[in-house]
N, C-alpha and C positions, 0 to 999 in steps of 0.2 A: 188654699193650700193649707192656710196661716201662714201668721209672722216668722220671717227669718225663714221660710222654708229648705229646703239643702234638696239635690236631687241625687241618687243612688244610680250609678252611673255601671254595668257590667258588661262583658264579655262572655263570649262561649266557651266552654271546657277545653283547655289544651289537653286535648286528649295524651294519657299517659303519663303525664308530668309528676302528677303524685295523686295517689289514690286509695281513700280511706274506705276500707273493706270492699276494694275492687270496683271503685267509682273515683273520679278525678274530685279534685278540693276546684273550688270556683272561686274566682277572687275579684271583688270591684271595689267597691267604696272609693268616692271623690267628695269634695265638700263643692260648697258654690255658695254666690254671697249672701250675705246679710238683705233680711225685707227693710222696708223702706219706713216702716214702722217704728223699728227699733231707735233707742237715743243715739245721739249723736257719739255718745260717748260710747255705748254698749256697740254703738254700729265700728267704731274704729278699732275695738278690741275683737271683735267679731274677724274683722277683714284682718286682722295681725295674725291671728289664731289661724284663719284661714291660708295663710300665706305659710305659716312656719308647719301648717299638716301638708301641702302642697310639696314642702321642702325636707318632709320626712323628719321635721324636729316634732318630735307628739311629746316631749315634756312640755316645750312651751306653746305646740294646742292645747293641750290637756288643761294647762294653767290658764289660757285665756279662753278656751268656752266655757270652763268652770265658774271663772269671771261673769263672763254675761250671764250665767244662770244664777246668780247670786243675787243679780239685780232684776232678771226676768225668767224665772221658775219655769215657762211656758213658752220658751223660743226654741220653736222648733228646731230650726238653723240651728241651733246650738247644741241642742241634745242629738240632734241626729249626727252632725260630727264628732261630737263627741262619743257618740257610739262606735265611730269609724278610727278613730284615735284607741280605744280602748280593742275593737277586733284586730287593727293591725299591729298592736302589741300584745295579742295573742290573750288577752284580758276578757275573756266571752261571758264570764256571770256579769261583770260590770257591764259590757254593752248590750246584754239581753236585757238588764234591768233599766237602762236608760232608752232603749228602743220600746220597751213596753210605755213606759211613760211617754213616749212621742206619741205609741200609737192610740195612747187614749187622748189624746188632743184632737190625732188627726186618723181617725180610725179606718180609714179606706187610702191614704196615700201607699202609691206603690213603692216608692224609695224606702220606706220603714218598711215595709212589708218582706221586702225583697233581702235587706239588712237584718232585720231579726229572724227570716230564716235562715241565712248564710249563719249568721251566729252558732244555730244550733247543727246547721249541716257539716260546718268544719268537724265540729266534734264528733262527728258521725252518728250523730242524735235525730235520725232520718223521721222516726214518730214525731216528735216535736216540730222538727222544721214545717214536716207536711203540710199543717193548717194554714200558715202563711202562705204558703206557695200556692196553697188551693187557690186562696184568697186572691192570689194575683194572677193564676191563673183565668180566673172570673173574670177578674177587670180586664187582663188583656188574653181573649184565647189565642190570636192571633200570634201572639208572640213566642216566638221557638223555643228561648231561652225560659220562658217563664213554664212552657210544658216542657223540658229536658229536668227541669229543677223539680217540678212535681212529681212527673215521672219517675225520675233517680229514689225521691223519697220513698215513693209508691213500692217500686220493686223488691227496697232495703228494709221495708218495714211490716214485710208479708202482706201486700196486698198488690200481688205482679197481676191482678186479672183487670184491674181498672188502669194500672201503667199500660198493658199494654194496648188499650183500646186509644192512648194517647199516641203510644209509640209506632204503631202499624201507619197511620196514616203522615208522621213525622218524621220516619225512613223512607216514604215512599217518596218523600218530597225531596230529604236530604239526605243523602248516602254519608254521611259523616261517619266516622268509625264510632264513635261516642253513642249514636242511636243505635248503630248494629249492634252495636256491643251490650246495649241495654234492651235491646229489641229481644237478643237470644237467651237473653238471661230470664227476661219475662217469660218467653215461651217455654223455658226448662221449667221455671217455678210454676208455671198452669198445668204441668203434666204432658207437653209438648216437645219433649226432647228432639225428637227428629228435624222439627222446623228451627229448636233451636240451634243445633249442628247444623242444618241448611246457612243460617246466617250466620254465624260464628265461621262458617267456611271459605263464605267470601271475605275476608278479613286476611285469611291464612292464606289464602290464593293468591290477593291480588297482591303485586310488591311493593306497592306504596304502603301497605299497612299489614305486611309481615310482620313487621319486627313489633310492630308496636301491639298486634296481635297476640304474638307469643308472651309480652309483658305480661298484659292480662291473664294470658293462662297460667303462668309462672303465678302470679298472685292467686290465681282460683286453686291450683295447688297447694299454695302455703297454705290458704285460708280452710282447706280442706285435710290440712296435717299431711300431706303428702309432700314430705321436705325434698326427696331423692327427684322425685319428678320435679319440682320445682327448679332446684339447681342444674339440673340440665337444661330445663327452657332458658333461664338466665344465663346461663354461659352461651345459650345460641343466641341470643340479644345480646350479649359482650362482643361476641364472635363478629355479630352483623353490624354492628354499631357501639363501639369502646367508650363511645361518650354518650350513648344514651340516660337521658335523665333518671335518674333515680333506681336503676338495678343496680349500683354498689350497694345501696341501702339497703335494697330488699333481698339482695343474697345474703350481706352482713346479717337480718335475720331469720333466714334459713339456716346459716352457720350457727349463731346461738341455738335453735331448736334442736339441733344436730347434735348440741355441747362441741363443737369442734371450735374453742375461744381463739386462738388464734388467725385461724383464717376469718373470724367474725370481724375482730379486730384489725387487720387487711382491709377488709372490703368497707367496714363502715369509716374508717379513714379517708379511703380513697373516694368516698361519697363524699367529706365532708373536703377535699382537695379539690374536687369537681364543682360544689356547692357548699360553700364557708355558712350559705344562711340556712341548711339543711337542719331544720331543728330535730325532727325525728330522727336523723344519723346522729348527731350530739346527744340527743336521750337515751338511746338505745347503745352506744358505745360506752357515757357513762357508768350507765346503769349496769352494764356488764364488768366493765373494769372495777367498779364496785362491790360485786358478788362473787367477782374472782379472788378478791383482798386488794386490789390496789388503788386504796381509796384514796389517797392523796391524788394520783394522776385521774381517777375518775370526777373528785370535784369541779374541777373548771368545768367541765363541760354541761357537768349538771346544774352548777351554779347558773350559767348564762341560759341553761332550759327553764332554770326555775323565774330568771328575769323576763324572759321572753313570753313564759306563760304561766303565771303565776297558781294557775288554775288546776295546774297538775299535781293531784295527790300524788303520783305515782315518784314522781322528781323530788318532793321534799320526803317522801318515804326515805328513798335513796340518801338522799343528804344527809337525813337525818342518822340513816346505818351509819355514815361515813364518817361524819363527826362523831358521834359515840365512840366507835371503832379506835380516832385519831385521839381520842380522851379531850373531848370538847363536849362536853354532856349539855352544857346551856347551849349552844347552838343547836344541840342534836336534840333537845325539848324544844326549842321555836319550830324548827322544822317538823319533828312528829307532830306537837298538836296541829301545826296546820294541815297536817295529811291527815289528821284523826277527823279534824272536824268538817273538811271534803269527803274522807270516806269513812263515816262512825262502821263499818260492818266487816271493818277487816282487819282480822285479831291480830294480825303481826304487827301492825301498827300502837295498837294499844300495847302488847309487851316491851316492845321497844323504849316505849314511851315511859312504861312502867319502871322499865331498867334504869333507864337514863333519870327518870326523879326520884328514885332509889340511891342511885349514885352521887348525888347532891343535897341527900338529908332529906328530902320531901315526903315523909313517909306517906301520909295519907292523900295525897293526888296520887302515888305509887301505887296504895291500894285499891285505891278506884280506878284505874288504869287497867290494873291485873284483875280485878273484878267483870271490867268489859269485856277481856276474852273469855273467861267462865261465862259469860251471859250467852258471847257466839259459840258455847258448844264447843271450846278448841282448849285443850289441855296447855297449860305455861309449856311442859317440855316439848307438843306437838307445836306450839308457836316458837318456841325456841330451833328447834329444828326447822322451819321453814324458814325465819326471818335470820338466821345465821349460816346455816348450810346449803340451803337449795340451790341450784344454779340458776332454776327459771328467772326471768327478765319479766318484769310485769308489763302484758301487751305485746308478748312474742308468743306465738304458738308453741 
């Protein structure tokens, strides 16, 4: 498998804990020892970095694996585990870059294929995750988790028919609620709505899965912009299980969409009390606070989110907007330039960037930013209205 090979270990989905586009995030990714062919010095550094990774000291782990790679650029173990560090700290773009490098060295490595696919999967980018899970499934056709990952990507990237072929035998073997949910969606997307209802009905009638099924149903209503219906279902979930993971976050998002900002704040704060590491709840709360003019209060939530997920253009956008309103244009420029680099097609980013640049006398750069707004077929007035007055939060329906 190559020098310094690492193993990507993964577990099955924890049904309903956190659902990107109505399906769960899957987490995995552990390290393993360095290979015998590494130099003595590199091996010691690798071992220390691996210990740091196990201890969740990601800064030390990153520094160690990068040091190994300076001496041995193709050390597969160091590459793989550096990807783990990036994934766990939500720097998915960097993780993808590292995993692709590792895959060029070992094109059929199951751990690399898994972790690379998961880096896309965790960003809800099912179309790009799909080919890696397809390769993993081809290597391990009897592996239920590889099958489920591939089927999930197929379902949510417009390939429901091949997903159905995978899910029917999988659900027949294992009545896991996640399998049944995916199967019901696949039936529905292939025009077999009645079959989908029958499968989903099993989740609703089984006492052990009713609350979980209602949570998914609420997400489905939310994704369909049926916010009142989503509110009712999520309240049913809370009545059945006040500690159900993620329900306060999802209800908060519903209230954002309904423009019921006080209730949205309350639910998102409850979500963070329940799970302080709920990055999504923190982002939505911070963005909402900025949108309603509570800039100073929103910044800490967004700064934490930006540190955990520096690939998020939306967090940078709201931080830039807040800093601009707080009369810190230099900080605003830094965040807004990052947002523009990550999302070059969003006119509001360039409008605010142009405004910040103009405020510090950088006239030519400001002109170029405003020119980009025009290129995106949005007038400055429209951009101003969207950027400064619209109550919508990026990522909410």
